[in-house]
C-alpha positions in Angstrom: 0.8 14.2 -9.9 1.3 13.1 -13.5 -2.1 11.5 -13.9 -4.5 12.6 -11.2 -7.2 10.3 -12.6 -5.2 7.3 -11.6 -5.7 8.0 -7.9 -9.5 7.9 -8.5 -9.2 4.6 -10.4 -7.2 3.1 -7.5 -9.6 4.4 -4.9 -12.5 2.8 -6.8 -10.7 -0.5 -6.7 -10.4 -0.4 -2.9 -7.2 1.5 -2.4 -8.9 4.0 -0.1 -5.8 5.5 1.4 -4.6 6.7 -2.0 -6.5 10.0 -1.6 -4.7 10.7 1.7 -1.8 13.0 0.8 0.4 11.8 3.6 -0.2 8.1 2.7 0.3 8.8 -1.0 3.6 10.4 -0.4 4.7 7.6 1.9 3.5 4.7 -0.3 4.7 6.3 -3.5 8.3 5.7 -2.4 8.0 1.9 -2.7 4.6 0.9 -4.1 4.2 -0.6 -7.6 1.0 -1.8 -9.3 2.0 -5.5 -9.0 2.7 -5.0 -5.3 -0.6 -3.2 -4.8 -2.3 -6.0 -6.7 -0.9 -8.6 -4.4 -1.5 -6.5 -1.3 -5.2 -6.1 -1.9 -5.6 -9.4 -3.7 -6.9 -7.7 -6.9 -5.9 -9.3 -10.1 -3.6 -7.1 -12.3 -6.1 -7.7 -15.2 -8.8 -6.0 -13.2 -6.5 -3.1 -12.4 -5.5 -2.7 -16.0 -9.1 -2.9 -17.2 -10.1 -0.2 -14.7 -7.4 2.1 -16.0 -8.4 1.4 -19.6 -12.1 2.2 -18.8 -10.9 5.7 -17.8 -8.7 6.1 -20.9 -5.4 5.5 -19.0 -2.8 3.2 -20.5 -0.5 1.1 -18.3 2.7 1.0 -20.3 4.2 -2.1 -18.6 2.0 -3.8 -16.0 4.7 -6.2 -15.0 7.1 -3.4 -14.1 8.2 -3.7 -10.5 9.7 -0.2 -10.4 7.8 2.2 -8.2 5.0 4.1 -9.7 6.2 7.7 -9.7 3.8 10.6 -9.9 0.6 8.6 -10.1 
């Protein structure tokens, strides 16, 4: 995991399954932050702000490529 804190941020936002290792491995193959935003109906701005509050920078929040090594 490149940034272990990111899983905590996502969990706090309602992505409870992110801490399940099996689910994380499965979802990491195709999930992106924009897709997660739509799936959970959480605005991207809120997700980005949550990361910023923890000192994590989202390089390109519109990037539809999978999020590798969250």
